[in-house]
C-alpha positions in Angstrom: 0.0 0.0 0.0 1.5 3.4 -1.0 2.1 6.0 1.7 -0.2 8.9 2.1 2.7 11.2 1.5 3.2 9.7 -2.0 -0.5 10.1 -2.8 -0.7 13.8 -1.7 2.4 14.8 -3.7 0.2 16.2 -6.5 -1.8 18.3 -4.0 1.5 19.7 -2.6 2.7 20.4 -6.2 -0.6 22.2 -7.0 -0.1 24.5 -3.9 3.5 25.2 -5.0 2.4 26.2 -8.5 -0.5 28.3 -7.3 -3.1 26.0 -8.9 -4.5 25.5 -5.4 -4.3 28.3 -2.8 -4.3 27.6 1.0 -4.0 30.4 3.4 -5.4 29.0 6.7 -6.5 25.8 8.3 -10.1 26.0 6.8 -8.8 26.5 3.3 -6.4 23.7 3.8 -9.2 21.3 5.0 -11.5 22.3 2.2 -8.9 22.1 -0.6 -7.5 18.8 0.8 -11.1 17.4 1.0 -11.8 18.3 -2.6 -8.5 16.9 -3.8 -9.2 13.5 -1.9 -12.8 13.4 -3.3 -11.4 13.7 -6.8 -8.6 11.2 -6.2 -10.6 8.6 -4.3 -13.8 8.4 -6.3 -16.1 5.7 -4.9 -15.4 6.7 -1.3 -17.1 9.2 1.0 -15.0 12.1 2.1 -16.4 13.9 5.1 -15.4 16.8 7.3 -15.5 17.0 11.1 -17.0 13.6 11.5 -17.4 12.5 15.1 -15.2 9.6 16.0 -18.1 7.7 17.5 -19.7 7.4 14.0 -16.9 4.8 13.3 -16.7 2.8 16.5 -19.0 1.2 19.1 -16.3 1.7 21.7 -17.0 4.3 24.2 -13.4 4.7 25.3 -12.1 8.1 25.7 -10.4 9.7 22.6 -8.0 12.6 22.7 -10.4 14.6 20.4 -14.0 14.0 19.3 -14.0 15.0 15.6 -11.9 14.0 12.7 -10.8 16.8 10.3 -11.2 14.6 7.2 -12.4 11.0 7.1 -12.5 8.8 4.0 -14.5 5.6 4.0 -16.4 3.3 1.8 -20.0 4.1 1.0 -21.2 1.0 3.0 -19.0 2.1 5.9 -17.1 -1.2 6.0 -13.8 0.2 4.9 -12.2 2.9 6.9 -9.6 4.2 4.4 -8.1 7.4 5.8 -8.4 9.8 8.8 -6.4 13.0 8.5 -5.9 15.8 10.9 -4.8 19.2 9.5 -3.0 22.1 11.1 -2.1 25.6 9.8 -1.1 27.7 12.7 -1.3 31.4 12.1 -1.0 33.2 15.4 2.3 32.2 16.9 1.8 30.5 20.2 4.6 28.1 19.4 4.7 25.8 22.4 0.9 25.7 22.6 0.5 24.8 18.9 3.2 22.2 19.2 1.5 20.6 22.1 -1.6 20.7 20.0 0.3 18.9 17.2 1.3 16.3 19.7 -2.3 15.8 20.8 -3.3 15.3 17.1 -0.6 12.6 16.7 -2.0 10.8 19.8 -5.4 11.1 18.2 -4.4 9.7 14.9 -2.8 6.7 16.7 -6.1 6.1 18.4 -7.9 6.3 15.1 -5.5 3.8 13.6 -6.4 1.4 16.5 -10.1 1.8 15.7 -9.7 0.4 12.3 -8.6 3.2 9.8 -6.1 1.8 7.2 -4.2 5.1 7.2 -4.0 8.0 9.6 -2.0 11.1 9.2 -1.4 14.7 10.5 -0.6 17.3 7.9 0.8 20.6 9.1 1.4 23.7 7.0 3.5 26.5 8.5 4.9 29.7 7.1 6.1 31.2 10.3 9.8 30.1 10.6 9.6 29.8 14.4 7.6 26.5 13.9 10.6 24.9 12.2 13.7 26.8 13.3 14.9 28.4 16.6 15.4 27.0 20.1 15.8 23.2 20.3 15.0 22.9 23.9 12.0 20.7 25.2 9.0 20.4 22.8 10.7 22.7 20.3 13.3 19.9 19.5 10.5 17.6 18.1 9.6 20.2 15.4 12.9 22.0 14.8 15.6 19.5 15.2 14.1 16.1 14.1 14.3 14.8 17.6 12.2 11.6 17.7 8.6 12.4 18.8 7.6 9.7 21.2 6.5 9.1 24.8 4.9 11.4 27.4 4.8 15.0 26.3 3.9 17.6 28.9 2.3 21.0 28.1 4.8 23.8 28.8 2.4 26.8 29.3 -1.0 27.4 30.8 -2.4 24.3 32.6 0.9 22.5 32.9 -0.8 19.4 34.2 -1.9 18.5 30.7 0.0 15.8 29.0 -0.3 13.4 26.1 1.4 10.1 25.3 2.6 9.2 21.8 3.1 5.4 21.4 4.8 5.4 18.1 8.1 7.2 17.2 7.9 9.8 14.5 10.4 12.3 12.9 9.1 15.6 11.8 10.7 16.5 8.5 9.7 19.9 7.1 9.6 20.2 3.3 9.4 23.4 1.3 6.2 24.4 -0.5 6.6 28.0 -1.6 8.5 30.9 0.0 8.5 30.4 3.7 5.6 28.0 3.6 6.6 24.5 4.6 4.8 21.3 5.4 5.4 18.1 7.4 3.3 14.9 7.3 3.3 12.4 10.1 1.8 9.1 9.2 0.9 6.5 11.7 2.2 3.0 11.1 0.5 -0.1 12.7 0.3 0.7 16.4 -2.4 -2.0 17.2 
């Protein structure tokens, strides 16, 4: 099975050439959904679907809604769950912690039966991908393996998230200062 990264390369190329314009998280979600709907004909592509639509389990999930879910029309094949981020207002440690929560969430979705789960982040503010390498910053600026218990650095510091797999954040250029990274979950069942 091809990786999701390979299958979204045409989407990234279309953003690079200006054929598709993304400028915030909503535009990213809409354009990615339309792209997937065209590429994966015969599947349902839905936005902000509640996770309990796909499982009978009532166990707690890190989040309740999936940014984009792709599944067969009869609901028997859960093809893809993707979370999207396009931070625009700084708040670097808070946003990075939010990225970590999304990674934990896509791991949970993988365990519920989705074939592929991924987190796609677009960032044009260089402080998301360069600067201090201490603490949580190292995961997103220095390719430090993202794994284990991650504690929130600001606000309610008693918040934490656990990431079971090990992921390396690799930023790739899109256009100008805009970069993206894609975190795909392997089999964590």
